[in-house]
C-alpha positions as a printed Julia matrix, in Angstrom:
197×3 Matrix{Float64}:
 -14.51  -62.48   -97.19
 -11.63  -61.14   -99.12
 -11.92  -63.96  -101.79
 -14.72  -65.65  -103.73
 -16.78  -67.62  -101.26
 -17.77  -70.19  -104.11
 -14.18  -71.13  -104.39
 -13.5   -71.86  -100.69
 -12.32  -75.31  -100.15
 -15.04  -77.82   -98.98
 -14.82  -79.73   -96.76
 -12.97  -76.81   -95.13
  -9.2   -76.94   -94.69
  -7.16  -75.57   -91.84
  -4.81  -72.53   -92.55
  -1.59  -73.6    -94.08
  -2.89  -76.88   -95.6
  -3.77  -77.54   -99.23
  -6.88  -79.1   -100.96
  -7.96  -80.25  -104.35
  -9.07  -77.04  -106.31
 -12.3   -78.77  -107.53
 -13.49  -79.41  -103.89
 -15.19  -76.09  -103.1
 -18.4   -74.83  -101.61
 -19.66  -74.52  -105.19
 -18.81  -77.99  -106.32
 -20.05  -79.49  -102.99
 -23.44  -77.9   -103.51
 -23.64  -78.86  -107.14
 -22.85  -82.46  -106.31
 -25.32  -82.52  -103.33
 -28.21  -81.1   -105.43
 -27.53  -83.15  -108.53
 -28.33  -86.15  -106.45
 -31.84  -84.9   -106.16
 -32.54  -82.62  -109.16
 -32.49  -82.95  -112.88
 -30.38  -79.79  -113.29
 -28.39  -77.34  -111.25
 -28.37  -73.69  -112.33
 -25.53  -71.56  -111.0
 -26.11  -67.76  -110.95
 -22.87  -65.97  -111.3
 -22.06  -62.17  -111.29
 -18.68  -60.49  -111.99
 -17.09  -63.89  -111.08
 -18.64  -65.64  -114.0
 -15.33  -66.23  -115.93
 -13.86  -67.94  -112.7
 -16.87  -70.07  -112.1
 -17.82  -71.06  -115.53
 -15.19  -73.9   -116.06
 -15.72  -75.31  -112.47
 -19.61  -75.38  -112.95
 -19.36  -77.0   -116.34
 -16.74  -79.71  -115.2
 -19.2   -80.57  -112.35
 -22.5   -80.82  -114.52
 -24.04  -77.46  -113.78
 -25.58  -74.82  -115.98
 -24.3   -71.37  -115.42
 -26.17  -68.06  -116.11
 -24.77  -64.59  -115.42
 -26.72  -61.95  -113.6
 -26.33  -59.02  -115.94
 -26.81  -56.45  -113.07
 -25.39  -58.2   -109.97
 -25.03  -54.79  -108.27
 -28.79  -54.98  -107.76
 -28.23  -57.61  -105.07
 -28.7   -61.22  -104.22
 -32.48  -61.22  -104.8
 -31.98  -60.17  -108.48
 -29.72  -63.26  -108.85
 -32.38  -65.47  -107.36
 -34.88  -63.94  -110.11
 -32.37  -64.52  -112.77
 -31.96  -68.16  -111.84
 -35.62  -68.85  -111.49
 -36.38  -67.21  -114.81
 -33.76  -69.6   -116.25
 -35.4   -72.54  -114.54
 -38.84  -71.71  -115.97
 -37.36  -71.08  -119.48
 -35.95  -74.63  -119.32
 -39.46  -76.05  -118.56
 -39.08  -76.7   -114.88
 -41.89  -76.09  -112.17
 -39.98  -76.59  -108.99
 -36.71  -75.46  -107.55
 -34.24  -76.26  -104.7
 -32.75  -72.92  -103.83
 -29.54  -72.41  -101.86
 -26.84  -69.96  -101.34
 -23.16  -70.67  -102.18
 -21.97  -69.83   -98.79
 -24.26  -72.43   -97.14
 -22.6   -75.79   -96.66
 -24.84  -78.47   -98.28
 -26.93  -80.76   -96.14
 -26.43  -84.45   -95.86
 -27.88  -86.75   -98.49
 -30.27  -88.23   -95.77
 -31.48  -84.61   -94.9
 -32.0   -83.74   -98.53
 -33.87  -86.81   -99.07
 -36.16  -86.22   -96.06
 -36.74  -82.62   -97.46
 -37.56  -83.93  -100.97
 -39.98  -86.44   -99.43
 -41.73  -83.89   -97.57
 -41.84  -81.52  -100.58
 -43.4   -84.27  -102.76
 -46.22  -84.68  -100.17
 -46.67  -80.84   -99.84
 -49.44  -80.41  -102.51
 -51.74  -82.62  -100.62
 -51.45  -80.31   -97.65
 -51.79  -77.22   -99.73
 -48.2   -76.21   -99.2
 -45.93  -74.38  -101.81
 -42.56  -75.38  -100.34
 -40.42  -76.97   -97.68
 -37.3   -75.9    -95.85
 -34.97  -77.47   -93.44
 -35.01  -76.65   -89.73
 -32.59  -77.29   -86.91
 -32.98  -75.97   -83.23
 -35.74  -73.56   -84.34
 -33.66  -71.96   -87.21
 -34.37  -72.44   -90.93
 -31.72  -72.92   -93.53
 -31.13  -74.04   -97.23
 -32.09  -75.42   -99.61
 -35.62  -74.08   -99.96
 -37.72  -76.29  -102.11
 -40.38  -74.27  -103.99
 -43.19  -75.16  -106.28
 -44.41  -72.92  -109.14
 -46.64  -70.82  -107.0
 -43.76  -70.02  -104.68
 -41.38  -69.42  -107.66
 -43.92  -66.87  -109.14
 -44.09  -65.25  -105.77
 -40.32  -64.7   -105.87
 -40.46  -63.44  -109.45
 -43.39  -61.04  -109.1
 -41.97  -59.41  -105.96
 -40.62  -55.89  -106.38
 -36.88  -55.78  -107.11
 -36.47  -53.85  -103.89
 -37.68  -56.93  -101.89
 -35.75  -59.77  -100.82
 -36.12  -63.63  -100.38
 -36.7   -63.41   -96.66
 -39.69  -60.99   -96.96
 -41.3   -63.21   -99.76
 -40.84  -66.23   -97.57
 -42.08  -64.48   -94.51
 -45.27  -63.21   -96.37
 -45.96  -66.9    -97.42
 -44.67  -68.62   -94.33
 -47.89  -70.53   -93.62
 -47.49  -72.21   -97.09
 -43.94  -73.49   -96.31
 -43.37  -76.56   -94.23
 -40.41  -76.62   -91.9
 -38.73  -80.03   -91.94
 -36.42  -81.02   -88.86
 -33.06  -82.24   -89.86
 -30.08  -83.07   -87.72
 -27.47  -81.16   -89.72
 -25.88  -78.61   -87.32
 -24.32  -76.72   -90.21
 -27.65  -75.87   -91.49
 -27.64  -72.36   -89.89
 -23.93  -71.44   -90.91
 -23.15  -68.96   -93.51
 -19.49  -68.24   -94.36
 -19.22  -64.49   -94.51
 -15.75  -63.82   -93.01
 -12.33  -65.4    -92.94
 -12.8   -65.85   -89.24
 -15.97  -67.8    -89.61
 -14.43  -70.02   -92.28
 -11.31  -70.57   -90.06
 -13.51  -71.58   -87.05
 -15.58  -73.83   -89.36
 -12.35  -75.44   -90.68
 -11.15  -75.94   -87.16
 -14.37  -77.56   -86.0
 -14.64  -79.81   -89.04
 -11.1   -80.93   -89.13
 -11.18  -81.75   -85.43
 -13.89  -84.28   -86.2
 -11.67  -86.34   -88.36
């Protein structure tokens, strides 16, 4: 991306326009999740010093991955270990470069997750047009599956291995399947979103 994705303005802004520095992908995700969770845990790597004040201002707990060079899966495991240490048995897992879902979609996802134990399910994930996105809601069994997987594994492989135990919940959010990985993707997203205003 060339800059920290967590700090990209959200909602996106077109090139040459300014935004409030506190309205970022990170803070949008924190706000969206705090409406449905007791705590939000942000896992940072080398960018911890830049993210810590922003996370604290918006009510999130930040932990640092001591070895971010091990990759994204190691950050997931750091976050889940912190969650368990704080006494929680369920998680809403998302990536910082995934725009947050609408409140209505998050509510639908949470409602389905609340009913999942009765169906013998371990989690729930949003789905739009046949594609899955974030956040993934995971119970303790699915959390343990992530934590006991080899460090060489990844979240996708763990989810695939337990796919029959994860409900897919249809939501209307078209941004569900979008990751912001390049300046070009962000610029296109900014253009699309600002053209709706």
